PDB file with SEQRES, HELIX, SHEET and CRYST1 records, atoms N, CA, C and O in Angstrom:
SEQRES   1 A   72  UNK UNK UNK UNK UNK UNK UNK UNK UNK UNK UNK UNK UNK          
SEQRES   2 A   72  UNK UNK UNK UNK UNK UNK UNK UNK UNK UNK UNK UNK UNK          
SEQRES   3 A   72  UNK UNK UNK UNK UNK UNK UNK UNK UNK UNK UNK UNK UNK          
SEQRES   4 A   72  UNK UNK UNK UNK UNK UNK UNK UNK UNK UNK UNK UNK UNK          
SEQRES   5 A   72  UNK UNK UNK UNK UNK UNK UNK UNK UNK UNK UNK UNK UNK          
SEQRES   6 A   72  UNK UNK UNK UNK UNK UNK UNK                                  
HELIX    1 AA1 UNK A    2  UNK A   10  1                                   9    
HELIX    2 AA2 UNK A   17  UNK A   24  1                                   8    
HELIX    3 AA3 UNK A   35  UNK A   44  1                                  10    
HELIX    4 AA4 UNK A   45  UNK A   49  3                                   5    
HELIX    5 AA5 UNK A   50  UNK A   68  1                                  19    
CRYST1    1.000    1.000    1.000  90.00  90.00  90.00 P 1           1          
ATOM      1  N   UNK A   1       0.830  -1.192   0.000  1.00  0.00           N  
ATOM      2  CA  UNK A   1       0.000   0.000   0.000  1.00  0.00           C  
ATOM      3  C   UNK A   1       0.871   1.251   0.000  1.00  0.00           C  
ATOM      4  O   UNK A   1       0.558   2.228  -0.680  1.00  0.00           O  
ATOM      5  N   UNK A   2       1.961   1.222   0.759  1.00  0.00           N  
ATOM      6  CA  UNK A   2       2.834   2.391   0.835  1.00  0.00           C  
ATOM      7  C   UNK A   2       3.405   2.783  -0.506  1.00  0.00           C  
ATOM      8  O   UNK A   2       3.470   3.966  -0.839  1.00  0.00           O  
ATOM      9  N   UNK A   3       3.822   1.790  -1.283  1.00  0.00           N  
ATOM     10  CA  UNK A   3       4.389   2.075  -2.600  1.00  0.00           C  
ATOM     11  C   UNK A   3       3.328   2.671  -3.517  1.00  0.00           C  
ATOM     12  O   UNK A   3       3.617   3.577  -4.298  1.00  0.00           O  
ATOM     13  N   UNK A   4       2.113   2.170  -3.424  1.00  0.00           N  
ATOM     14  CA  UNK A   4       1.029   2.708  -4.249  1.00  0.00           C  
ATOM     15  C   UNK A   4       0.748   4.168  -3.887  1.00  0.00           C  
ATOM     16  O   UNK A   4       0.513   4.997  -4.766  1.00  0.00           O  
ATOM     17  N   UNK A   5       0.774   4.474  -2.596  1.00  0.00           N  
ATOM     18  CA  UNK A   5       0.564   5.862  -2.174  1.00  0.00           C  
ATOM     19  C   UNK A   5       1.680   6.759  -2.695  1.00  0.00           C  
ATOM     20  O   UNK A   5       1.422   7.854  -3.195  1.00  0.00           O  
ATOM     21  N   UNK A   6       2.919   6.292  -2.577  1.00  0.00           N  
ATOM     22  CA  UNK A   6       4.043   7.085  -3.081  1.00  0.00           C  
ATOM     23  C   UNK A   6       3.961   7.270  -4.594  1.00  0.00           C  
ATOM     24  O   UNK A   6       4.281   8.341  -5.109  1.00  0.00           O  
ATOM     25  N   UNK A   7       3.534   6.232  -5.301  1.00  0.00           N  
ATOM     26  CA  UNK A   7       3.369   6.349  -6.753  1.00  0.00           C  
ATOM     27  C   UNK A   7       2.289   7.374  -7.083  1.00  0.00           C  
ATOM     28  O   UNK A   7       2.433   8.153  -8.025  1.00  0.00           O  
ATOM     29  N   UNK A   8       1.218   7.372  -6.312  1.00  0.00           N  
ATOM     30  CA  UNK A   8       0.157   8.348  -6.524  1.00  0.00           C  
ATOM     31  C   UNK A   8       0.642   9.769  -6.307  1.00  0.00           C  
ATOM     32  O   UNK A   8       0.265  10.676  -7.048  1.00  0.00           O  
ATOM     33  N   UNK A   9       1.470   9.966  -5.299  1.00  0.00           N  
ATOM     34  CA  UNK A   9       2.042  11.295  -5.056  1.00  0.00           C  
ATOM     35  C   UNK A   9       2.987  11.659  -6.196  1.00  0.00           C  
ATOM     36  O   UNK A   9       2.972  12.787  -6.689  1.00  0.00           O  
ATOM     37  N   UNK A  10       3.804  10.705  -6.607  1.00  0.00           N  
ATOM     38  CA  UNK A  10       4.768  10.962  -7.675  1.00  0.00           C  
ATOM     39  C   UNK A  10       4.129  11.281  -9.011  1.00  0.00           C  
ATOM     40  O   UNK A  10       4.699  12.016  -9.818  1.00  0.00           O  
ATOM     41  N   UNK A  11       2.951  10.733  -9.247  1.00  0.00           N  
ATOM     42  CA  UNK A  11       2.268  10.979 -10.525  1.00  0.00           C  
ATOM     43  C   UNK A  11       1.232  12.091 -10.436  1.00  0.00           C  
ATOM     44  O   UNK A  11       0.535  12.378 -11.409  1.00  0.00           O  
ATOM     45  N   UNK A  12       1.134  12.714  -9.266  1.00  0.00           N  
ATOM     46  CA  UNK A  12       0.244  13.858  -9.132  1.00  0.00           C  
ATOM     47  C   UNK A  12      -1.178  13.551  -8.721  1.00  0.00           C  
ATOM     48  O   UNK A  12      -2.020  14.449  -8.710  1.00  0.00           O  
ATOM     49  N   UNK A  13      -1.470  12.305  -8.383  1.00  0.00           N  
ATOM     50  CA  UNK A  13      -2.823  11.977  -7.920  1.00  0.00           C  
ATOM     51  C   UNK A  13      -3.112  12.725  -6.623  1.00  0.00           C  
ATOM     52  O   UNK A  13      -4.213  13.238  -6.425  1.00  0.00           O  
ATOM     53  N   UNK A  14      -2.114  12.780  -5.742  1.00  0.00           N  
ATOM     54  CA  UNK A  14      -2.207  13.535  -4.496  1.00  0.00           C  
ATOM     55  C   UNK A  14      -1.027  14.493  -4.429  1.00  0.00           C  
ATOM     56  O   UNK A  14       0.043  14.192  -4.957  1.00  0.00           O  
ATOM     57  N   UNK A  15      -1.206  15.634  -3.791  1.00  0.00           N  
ATOM     58  CA  UNK A  15      -0.122  16.617  -3.740  1.00  0.00           C  
ATOM     59  C   UNK A  15       0.994  16.270  -2.754  1.00  0.00           C  
ATOM     60  O   UNK A  15       2.110  16.775  -2.876  1.00  0.00           O  
ATOM     61  N   UNK A  16       0.697  15.410  -1.780  1.00  0.00           N  
ATOM     62  CA  UNK A  16       1.693  15.066  -0.763  1.00  0.00           C  
ATOM     63  C   UNK A  16       1.337  13.722  -0.138  1.00  0.00           C  
ATOM     64  O   UNK A  16       0.204  13.253  -0.252  1.00  0.00           O  
ATOM     65  N   UNK A  17       2.308  13.112   0.519  1.00  0.00           N  
ATOM     66  CA  UNK A  17       2.087  11.817   1.169  1.00  0.00           C  
ATOM     67  C   UNK A  17       0.971  11.928   2.212  1.00  0.00           C  
ATOM     68  O   UNK A  17       0.136  11.031   2.334  1.00  0.00           O  
ATOM     69  N   UNK A  18       0.963  13.024   2.955  1.00  0.00           N  
ATOM     70  CA  UNK A  18      -0.073  13.201   3.977  1.00  0.00           C  
ATOM     71  C   UNK A  18      -1.469  13.189   3.354  1.00  0.00           C  
ATOM     72  O   UNK A  18      -2.394  12.599   3.912  1.00  0.00           O  
ATOM     73  N   UNK A  19      -1.619  13.834   2.210  1.00  0.00           N  
ATOM     74  CA  UNK A  19      -2.916  13.864   1.532  1.00  0.00           C  
ATOM     75  C   UNK A  19      -3.302  12.476   1.039  1.00  0.00           C  
ATOM     76  O   UNK A  19      -4.469  12.091   1.113  1.00  0.00           O  
ATOM     77  N   UNK A  20      -2.333  11.728   0.539  1.00  0.00           N  
ATOM     78  CA  UNK A  20      -2.601  10.362   0.082  1.00  0.00           C  
ATOM     79  C   UNK A  20      -3.061   9.497   1.248  1.00  0.00           C  
ATOM     80  O   UNK A  20      -4.032   8.749   1.128  1.00  0.00           O  
ATOM     81  N   UNK A  21      -2.366   9.599   2.367  1.00  0.00           N  
ATOM     82  CA  UNK A  21      -2.739   8.816   3.548  1.00  0.00           C  
ATOM     83  C   UNK A  21      -4.132   9.200   4.041  1.00  0.00           C  
ATOM     84  O   UNK A  21      -4.939   8.334   4.379  1.00  0.00           O  
ATOM     85  N   UNK A  22      -4.405  10.496   4.078  1.00  0.00           N  
ATOM     86  CA  UNK A  22      -5.725  10.952   4.524  1.00  0.00           C  
ATOM     87  C   UNK A  22      -6.832  10.430   3.613  1.00  0.00           C  
ATOM     88  O   UNK A  22      -7.931  10.131   4.081  1.00  0.00           O  
ATOM     89  N   UNK A  23      -6.550  10.319   2.318  1.00  0.00           N  
ATOM     90  CA  UNK A  23      -7.560   9.869   1.366  1.00  0.00           C  
ATOM     91  C   UNK A  23      -7.811   8.366   1.437  1.00  0.00           C  
ATOM     92  O   UNK A  23      -8.922   7.912   1.165  1.00  0.00           O  
ATOM     93  N   UNK A  24      -6.805   7.601   1.796  1.00  0.00           N  
ATOM     94  CA  UNK A  24      -6.907   6.145   1.711  1.00  0.00           C  
ATOM     95  C   UNK A  24      -7.057   5.462   3.068  1.00  0.00           C  
ATOM     96  O   UNK A  24      -7.845   4.526   3.204  1.00  0.00           O  
ATOM     97  N   UNK A  25      -6.324   5.913   4.056  1.00  0.00           N  
ATOM     98  CA  UNK A  25      -6.278   5.214   5.343  1.00  0.00           C  
ATOM     99  C   UNK A  25      -7.383   5.734   6.251  1.00  0.00           C  
ATOM    100  O   UNK A  25      -7.417   6.913   6.603  1.00  0.00           O  
ATOM    101  N   UNK A  26      -8.273   4.844   6.618  1.00  0.00           N  
ATOM    102  CA  UNK A  26      -9.399   5.189   7.487  1.00  0.00           C  
ATOM    103  C   UNK A  26      -9.401   4.254   8.696  1.00  0.00           C  
ATOM    104  O   UNK A  26      -9.714   3.071   8.555  1.00  0.00           O  
ATOM    105  N   UNK A  27      -9.057   4.764   9.884  1.00  0.00           N  
ATOM    106  CA  UNK A  27      -9.088   3.910  11.078  1.00  0.00           C  
ATOM    107  C   UNK A  27     -10.491   3.373  11.327  1.00  0.00           C  
ATOM    108  O   UNK A  27     -11.477   4.100  11.210  1.00  0.00           O  
ATOM    109  N   UNK A  28     -10.566   2.098  11.669  1.00  0.00           N  
ATOM    110  CA  UNK A  28     -11.850   1.462  11.942  1.00  0.00           C  
ATOM    111  C   UNK A  28     -12.159   1.518  13.432  1.00  0.00           C  
ATOM    112  O   UNK A  28     -13.289   1.797  13.832  1.00  0.00           O  
ATOM    113  N   UNK A  29     -11.146   1.250  14.247  1.00  0.00           N  
ATOM    114  CA  UNK A  29     -11.338   1.311  15.689  1.00  0.00           C  
ATOM    115  C   UNK A  29     -10.011   1.641  16.350  1.00  0.00           C  
ATOM    116  O   UNK A  29      -8.946   1.438  15.766  1.00  0.00           O  
ATOM    117  N   UNK A  30     -10.084   2.141  17.549  1.00  0.00           N  
ATOM    118  CA  UNK A  30      -8.895   2.473  18.322  1.00  0.00           C  
ATOM    119  C   UNK A  30      -8.812   1.502  19.488  1.00  0.00           C  
ATOM    120  O   UNK A  30      -9.789   1.302  20.208  1.00  0.00           O  
ATOM    121  N   UNK A  31      -7.656   0.906  19.669  1.00  0.00           N  
ATOM    122  CA  UNK A  31      -7.445  -0.013  20.779  1.00  0.00           C  
ATOM    123  C   UNK A  31      -6.558   0.669  21.809  1.00  0.00           C  
ATOM    124  O   UNK A  31      -5.429   1.059  21.512  1.00  0.00           O  
ATOM    125  N   UNK A  32      -7.070   0.806  22.998  1.00  0.00           N  
ATOM    126  CA  UNK A  32      -6.319   1.438  24.077  1.00  0.00           C  
ATOM    127  C   UNK A  32      -5.561   0.369  24.861  1.00  0.00           C  
ATOM    128  O   UNK A  32      -6.059  -0.743  25.033  1.00  0.00           O  
ATOM    129  N   UNK A  33      -4.363   0.699  25.334  1.00  0.00           N  
ATOM    130  CA  UNK A  33      -3.610  -0.284  26.119  1.00  0.00           C  
ATOM    131  C   UNK A  33      -4.277  -0.550  27.465  1.00  0.00           C  
ATOM    132  O   UNK A  33      -4.922   0.325  28.043  1.00  0.00           O  
ATOM    133  N   UNK A  34      -4.108  -1.761  27.943  1.00  0.00           N  
ATOM    134  CA  UNK A  34      -4.585  -2.123  29.279  1.00  0.00           C  
ATOM    135  C   UNK A  34      -3.408  -1.952  30.232  1.00  0.00           C  
ATOM    136  O   UNK A  34      -2.339  -2.522  30.012  1.00  0.00           O  
ATOM    137  N   UNK A  35      -3.598  -1.186  31.268  1.00  0.00           N  
ATOM    138  CA  UNK A  35      -2.501  -0.821  32.170  1.00  0.00           C  
ATOM    139  C   UNK A  35      -1.779  -2.039  32.740  1.00  0.00           C  
ATOM    140  O   UNK A  35      -0.549  -2.057  32.790  1.00  0.00           O  
ATOM    141  N   UNK A  36      -2.519  -3.047  33.167  1.00  0.00           N  
ATOM    142  CA  UNK A  36      -1.887  -4.229  33.770  1.00  0.00           C  
ATOM    143  C   UNK A  36      -1.021  -4.962  32.749  1.00  0.00           C  
ATOM    144  O   UNK A  36       0.089  -5.388  33.069  1.00  0.00           O  
ATOM    145  N   UNK A  37      -1.516  -5.107  31.539  1.00  0.00           N  
ATOM    146  CA  UNK A  37      -0.738  -5.787  30.511  1.00  0.00           C  
ATOM    147  C   UNK A  37       0.453  -4.943  30.082  1.00  0.00           C  
ATOM    148  O   UNK A  37       1.532  -5.478  29.826  1.00  0.00           O  
ATOM    149  N   UNK A  38       0.270  -3.643  30.002  1.00  0.00           N  
ATOM    150  CA  UNK A  38       1.376  -2.764  29.636  1.00  0.00           C  
ATOM    151  C   UNK A  38       2.499  -2.876  30.654  1.00  0.00           C  
ATOM    152  O   UNK A  38       3.673  -2.858  30.285  1.00  0.00           O  
ATOM    153  N   UNK A  39       2.156  -2.991  31.917  1.00  0.00           N  
ATOM    154  CA  UNK A  39       3.168  -3.132  32.964  1.00  0.00           C  
ATOM    155  C   UNK A  39       3.941  -4.433  32.805  1.00  0.00           C  
ATOM    156  O   UNK A  39       5.155  -4.459  33.007  1.00  0.00           O  
ATOM    157  N   UNK A  40       3.255  -5.508  32.446  1.00  0.00           N  
ATOM    158  CA  UNK A  40       3.930  -6.793  32.233  1.00  0.00           C  
ATOM    159  C   UNK A  40       4.882  -6.692  31.048  1.00  0.00           C  
ATOM    160  O   UNK A  40       6.017  -7.163  31.129  1.00  0.00           O  
ATOM    161  N   UNK A  41       4.439  -6.087  29.949  1.00  0.00           N  
ATOM    162  CA  UNK A  41       5.318  -5.938  28.789  1.00  0.00           C  
ATOM    163  C   UNK A  41       6.514  -5.052  29.111  1.00  0.00           C  
ATOM    164  O   UNK A  41       7.610  -5.293  28.604  1.00  0.00           O  
ATOM    165  N   UNK A  42       6.327  -4.043  29.935  1.00  0.00           N  
ATOM    166  CA  UNK A  42       7.450  -3.203  30.348  1.00  0.00           C  
ATOM    167  C   UNK A  42       8.452  -4.022  31.152  1.00  0.00           C  
ATOM    168  O   UNK A  42       9.661  -3.861  30.984  1.00  0.00           O  
ATOM    169  N   UNK A  43       7.961  -4.893  32.019  1.00  0.00           N  
ATOM    170  CA  UNK A  43       8.853  -5.766  32.784  1.00  0.00           C  
ATOM    171  C   UNK A  43       9.620  -6.711  31.862  1.00  0.00           C  
ATOM    172  O   UNK A  43      10.819  -6.922  32.045  1.00  0.00           O  
ATOM    173  N   UNK A  44       8.933  -7.277  30.879  1.00  0.00           N  
ATOM    174  CA  UNK A  44       9.603  -8.169  29.928  1.00  0.00           C  
ATOM    175  C   UNK A  44      10.719  -7.413  29.218  1.00  0.00           C  
ATOM    176  O   UNK A  44      11.828  -7.926  29.063  1.00  0.00           O  
ATOM    177  N   UNK A  45      10.421  -6.196  28.790  1.00  0.00           N  
ATOM    178  CA  UNK A  45      11.441  -5.408  28.098  1.00  0.00           C  
ATOM    179  C   UNK A  45      12.621  -5.112  29.017  1.00  0.00           C  
ATOM    180  O   UNK A  45      13.771  -5.377  28.667  1.00  0.00           O  
ATOM    181  N   UNK A  46      12.330  -4.560  30.195  1.00  0.00           N  
ATOM    182  CA  UNK A  46      13.421  -4.107  31.058  1.00  0.00           C  
ATOM    183  C   UNK A  46      14.215  -5.264  31.655  1.00  0.00           C  
ATOM    184  O   UNK A  46      15.420  -5.132  31.870  1.00  0.00           O  
ATOM    185  N   UNK A  47      13.567  -6.392  31.927  1.00  0.00           N  
ATOM    186  CA  UNK A  47      14.260  -7.509  32.559  1.00  0.00           C  
ATOM    187  C   UNK A  47      14.867  -8.492  31.563  1.00  0.00           C  
ATOM    188  O   UNK A  47      15.733  -9.283  31.936  1.00  0.00           O  
ATOM    189  N   UNK A  48      14.433  -8.457  30.311  1.00  0.00           N  
ATOM    190  CA  UNK A  48      14.922  -9.435  29.342  1.00  0.00           C  
ATOM    191  C   UNK A  48      15.549  -8.769  28.122  1.00  0.00           C  
ATOM    192  O   UNK A  48      16.750  -8.899  27.888  1.00  0.00           O  
ATOM    193  N   UNK A  49      14.741  -8.060  27.350  1.00  0.00           N  
ATOM    194  CA  UNK A  49      15.208  -7.558  26.065  1.00  0.00           C  
ATOM    195  C   UNK A  49      16.251  -6.453  26.169  1.00  0.00           C  
ATOM    196  O   UNK A  49      17.148  -6.381  25.330  1.00  0.00           O  
ATOM    197  N   UNK A  50      16.157  -5.603  27.165  1.00  0.00           N  
ATOM    198  CA  UNK A  50      17.105  -4.494  27.268  1.00  0.00           C  
ATOM    199  C   UNK A  50      18.534  -4.994  27.417  1.00  0.00           C  
ATOM    200  O   UNK A  50      19.468  -4.333  26.962  1.00  0.00           O  
ATOM    201  N   UNK A  51      18.719  -6.140  28.041  1.00  0.00           N  
ATOM    202  CA  UNK A  51      20.070  -6.672  28.225  1.00  0.00           C  
ATOM    203  C   UNK A  51      20.579  -7.434  27.007  1.00  0.00           C  
ATOM    204  O   UNK A  51      21.776  -7.699  26.906  1.00  0.00           O  
ATOM    205  N   UNK A  52      19.699  -7.786  26.092  1.00  0.00           N  
ATOM    206  CA  UNK A  52      20.123  -8.605  24.955  1.00  0.00           C  
ATOM    207  C   UNK A  52      21.147  -7.907  24.073  1.00  0.00           C  
ATOM    208  O   UNK A  52      22.110  -8.539  23.638  1.00  0.00           O  
ATOM    209  N   UNK A  53      20.964  -6.624  23.799  1.00  0.00           N  
ATOM    210  CA  UNK A  53      21.887  -5.946  22.894  1.00  0.00           C  
ATOM    211  C   UNK A  53      23.308  -6.001  23.431  1.00  0.00           C  
ATOM    212  O   UNK A  53      24.239  -6.344  22.703  1.00  0.00           O  
ATOM    213  N   UNK A  54      23.472  -5.667  24.696  1.00  0.00           N  
ATOM    214  CA  UNK A  54      24.812  -5.710  25.279  1.00  0.00           C  
ATOM    215  C   UNK A  54      25.401  -7.106  25.234  1.00  0.00           C  
ATOM    216  O   UNK A  54      26.588  -7.280  24.957  1.00  0.00           O  
ATOM    217  N   UNK A  55      24.572  -8.098  25.505  1.00  0.00           N  
ATOM    218  CA  UNK A  55      25.046  -9.483  25.499  1.00  0.00           C  
ATOM    219  C   UNK A  55      25.359  -9.981  24.092  1.00  0.00           C  
ATOM    220  O   UNK A  55      26.203 -10.861  23.923  1.00  0.00           O  
ATOM    221  N   UNK A  56      24.697  -9.433  23.091  1.00  0.00           N  
ATOM    222  CA  UNK A  56      24.873  -9.907  21.718  1.00  0.00           C  
ATOM    223  C   UNK A  56      25.728  -8.972  20.863  1.00  0.00           C  
ATOM    224  O   UNK A  56      25.894  -9.216  19.668  1.00  0.00           O  
ATOM    225  N   UNK A  57      26.267  -7.918  21.447  1.00  0.00           N  
ATOM    226  CA  UNK A  57      27.022  -6.925  20.686  1.00  0.00           C  
ATOM    227  C   UNK A  57      28.142  -7.578  19.858  1.00  0.00           C  
ATOM    228  O   UNK A  57      28.305  -7.249  18.683  1.00  0.00           O  
ATOM    229  N   UNK A  58      28.899  -8.482  20.444  1.00  0.00           N  
ATOM    230  CA  UNK A  58      30.000  -9.127  19.726  1.00  0.00           C  
ATOM    231  C   UNK A  58      29.468  -9.969  18.559  1.00  0.00           C  
ATOM    232  O   UNK A  58      30.063  -9.987  17.482  1.00  0.00           O  
ATOM    233  N   UNK A  59      28.353 -10.661  18.779  1.00  0.00           N  
ATOM    234  CA  UNK A  59      27.780 -11.472  17.701  1.00  0.00           C  
ATOM    235  C   UNK A  59      27.266 -10.592  16.566  1.00  0.00           C  
ATOM    236  O   UNK A  59      27.400 -10.952  15.396  1.00  0.00           O  
ATOM    237  N   UNK A  60      26.677  -9.439  16.900  1.00  0.00           N  
ATOM    238  CA  UNK A  60      26.225  -8.514  15.861  1.00  0.00           C  
ATOM    239  C   UNK A  60      27.409  -8.053  15.016  1.00  0.00           C  
ATOM    240  O   UNK A  60      27.308  -7.973  13.792  1.00  0.00           O  
ATOM    241  N   UNK A  61      28.522  -7.752  15.664  1.00  0.00           N  
ATOM    242  CA  UNK A  61      29.717  -7.310  14.938  1.00  0.00           C  
ATOM    243  C   UNK A  61      30.240  -8.428  14.043  1.00  0.00           C  
ATOM    244  O   UNK A  61      30.632  -8.176  12.903  1.00  0.00           O  
ATOM    245  N   UNK A  62      30.251  -9.654  14.544  1.00  0.00           N  
ATOM    246  CA  UNK A  62      30.698 -10.785  13.721  1.00  0.00           C  
ATOM    247  C   UNK A  62      29.778 -10.973  12.522  1.00  0.00           C  
ATOM    248  O   UNK A  62      30.244 -11.212  11.407  1.00  0.00           O  
ATOM    249  N   UNK A  63      28.473 -10.866  12.751  1.00  0.00           N  
ATOM    250  CA  UNK A  63      27.517 -11.000  11.651  1.00  0.00           C  
ATOM    251  C   UNK A  63      27.707  -9.910  10.610  1.00  0.00           C  
ATOM    252  O   UNK A  63      27.644 -10.177   9.410  1.00  0.00           O  
ATOM    253  N   UNK A  64      27.939  -8.686  11.060  1.00  0.00           N  
ATOM    254  CA  UNK A  64      28.160  -7.578  10.130  1.00  0.00           C  
ATOM    255  C   UNK A  64      29.418  -7.809   9.304  1.00  0.00           C  
ATOM    256  O   UNK A  64      29.448  -7.490   8.115  1.00  0.00           O  
ATOM    257  N   UNK A  65      30.453  -8.360   9.924  1.00  0.00           N  
ATOM    258  CA  UNK A  65      31.693  -8.636   9.194  1.00  0.00           C  
ATOM    259  C   UNK A  65      31.465  -9.704   8.128  1.00  0.00           C  
ATOM    260  O   UNK A  65      32.014  -9.613   7.029  1.00  0.00           O  
ATOM    261  N   UNK A  66      30.673 -10.698   8.442  1.00  0.00           N  
ATOM    262  CA  UNK A  66      30.376 -11.749   7.462  1.00  0.00           C  
ATOM    263  C   UNK A  66      29.580 -11.170   6.297  1.00  0.00           C  
ATOM    264  O   UNK A  66      29.890 -11.437   5.136  1.00  0.00           O  
ATOM    265  N   UNK A  67      28.560 -10.381   6.603  1.00  0.00           N  
ATOM    266  CA  UNK A  67      27.732  -9.780   5.558  1.00  0.00           C  
ATOM    267  C   UNK A  67      28.562  -8.825   4.701  1.00  0.00           C  
ATOM    268  O   UNK A  67      28.343  -8.729   3.494  1.00  0.00           O  
ATOM    269  N   UNK A  68      29.500  -8.127   5.308  1.00  0.00           N  
ATOM    270  CA  UNK A  68      30.345  -7.190   4.560  1.00  0.00           C  
ATOM    271  C   UNK A  68      31.151  -7.903   3.482  1.00  0.00           C  
ATOM    272  O   UNK A  68      31.504  -7.297   2.470  1.00  0.00           O  
ATOM    273  N   UNK A  69      31.441  -9.171   3.687  1.00  0.00           N  
ATOM    274  CA  UNK A  69      32.184  -9.933   2.670  1.00  0.00           C  
ATOM    275  C   UNK A  69      31.353 -10.145   1.409  1.00  0.00           C  
ATOM    276  O   UNK A  69      31.903 -10.453   0.351  1.00  0.00           O  
ATOM    277  N   UNK A  70      30.032  -9.983   1.510  1.00  0.00           N  
ATOM    278  CA  UNK A  70      29.159 -10.163   0.348  1.00  0.00           C  
ATOM    279  C   UNK A  70      29.165  -8.948  -0.570  1.00  0.00           C  
ATOM    280  O   UNK A  70      28.846  -9.058  -1.754  1.00  0.00           O  
ATOM    281  N   UNK A  71      29.526  -7.797  -0.028  1.00  0.00           N  
ATOM    282  CA  UNK A  71      29.489  -6.562  -0.819  1.00  0.00           C  
ATOM    283  C   UNK A  71      30.497  -6.643  -1.960  1.00  0.00           C  
ATOM    284  O   UNK A  71      31.602  -7.158  -1.788  1.00  0.00           O  
ATOM    285  N   UNK A  72      30.106  -6.128  -3.131  1.00  0.00           N  
ATOM    286  CA  UNK A  72      31.024  -6.186  -4.282  1.00  0.00           C  
ATOM    287  C   UNK A  72      32.236  -5.291  -4.107  1.00  0.00           C  
ATOM    288  O   UNK A  72      33.093  -5.233  -4.988  1.00  0.00           O  
TER     289      UNK A  72                                                      
END                                                                             
């Protein structure tokens, strides 16, 4: 959908991306977060995921070095 909107802007169907989005995207319903569940997800992030980057930093660097070998 995004590419179609950009194509429409590029060909003059809409004057800007914002206008294209306003014309096509219509929210059906709004879902509000539940406080209790949001707190659990925050705990999961802070107690688990936040530490992953530091723990995996060396592996990310090794992976980047391997991928760099693919570049022409």
